[in-house]
N, C-alpha and C positions, 0 to 999 in steps of 0.2 A: 182781107187779111187784118189788115188795120183795124178795121171795124170790129173783128173779133177781141183782139187784143183790147182795144180801147173799152169794150163792153165788158171784157173780164176784169179790166182792172176798176172800173167802175164797182163790178159788182164785189170786187175783193174789197175796195171802200167801205161799201155798206156792210159787210160782214164785219168789218172789223170795228164798226161803230159800237156794237153791242158789248163786246170787251171793256172798250174805253170807257163807256157810259157806266158800266159796271164799278171799273175802278175809281171813277169820279165819286160815284155813290158810296162806295166802299170808305173812302177817303176822307166824304164829308161826315159819314157816320162814326169815323175814328176820332175827328175833332169834335167833334159834340160830345161824345163819350168821355173824353179827356177834361174839356170844358166843365162836365157835370160832376167830374170826379174832383177836379180842382176846386171847383164850388163848395161841394161835401168837405173837402179836408181842410180848407183853408177859412171858409164862411161859417162852417158848422160849429166849430171849435169854440170860437170867442162867443157865440151864440150860448153854448151850453156853457161856458163860465158865468155869464152873466145871468142865466137862469139859475144856477147853482147861488151864486151870490145874493140874488133876490131869495130864493129859497130861505138861504140863512138868515138875511136880513128878518124875514118875515116869521121866523119862528123865533129868533129874539126879540121881536117886536110885538109878539102874542104874547111872549112870558110878560113883557112891562105892562102892557093893556090888563092881562090878569091881574096884575099887581096895583090895578086902579092908576097906572102912569105916575105913581109916586116916587118909584126908585130913581136912582141916578143911572142916567145911559152908561156912565162908564164903570158901574159894578154889576152889568149884567155881561157874561163871558161869552163868546162867541167861538164856534168850532173852526175857524178859519184864520190867515195870518191878516187881521185885519190893521195892524199897524206896520204893516210891509217891513218887518225887520227879518225874514226870513226864518221864522220860528213860528210854529202854532202853541200859544200858551193859553191854558185854560183850565179851570178848576178840574176838569173833566181827566186830565193826565195824572193826578194823582203825584204822592211826593214819597220819593224812597229814602228813608232814614240813611240808609247804609250808605248810599252813593251821595246823597245830597241834592239829586236832580229830581226834578217835578215842580207841579206848583206848591208853594208855601201859603198856606191862609195867613200866618203870623206877619208876614213881610207883603202879601199881596204881589210875589213876584214868583217868575218862573225861572229855576235854575238850571242851565243847561252846560253840558261838558264841552267847553269850545278850547282846543289845543291843551288839554289835561288840566285848564281852571275853569272852576264853575263861573258861569257869567250870569247875573240876574238880569231878568228881561220882564218889561211891563208886560200883564195879561192883555190879550186881543179881547177888545169888549165892543160893546155896541155902538158906542161913541165913538170909539176907533174906525168901524168900520162906516160909519155915517161919514167921518170925516174923511178918509181915504177913497172912498168908493162912491160916495152920492155927495160930496162937496158940503156936507152939514157940520160945520165945525162945533157948534155949539150944544148944549144939553136940550135946550127947547127946541132948536132947529131939527135935531134927531126924533125929538118926542114928535112934532109934526109930521116929519116923515113917516113915524108910524102909526099915524092919524088918532095920537091921543087927543081926547076930547078937551078944548081949551087951549090949543097950540096950532097956531097955523103959520 
């Protein structure tokens, strides 16, 4: 009788191995899935942002190159917060004479309503983008970044 109980317990242990193995496999799969989701959420976000900045830089650089690299990089506006002041200021936003808000060509500034007062801000330019995002603080270094002939 002792042999039957011992043999029965042994069989019961073997029968329990399948559900325990399955639980381990499911737990590992969940951990891997959570890791993939974390990498996607945390890793892809900055990558997409850098790709977006690169596209904005390339667009502004192509405009500079089309003009023969003779224009100043501080005169080419970009559609991003290049000078990191919290506002996107570019010729494309237009000017509303009634409110006094928008880009003013006469003063080469953008006017925004902040706390009830209009505050003048410098436009976001290719030079500002080169300086803040790519570490190129001079006009010639920014032109070199844009692969302008004669600038290295």
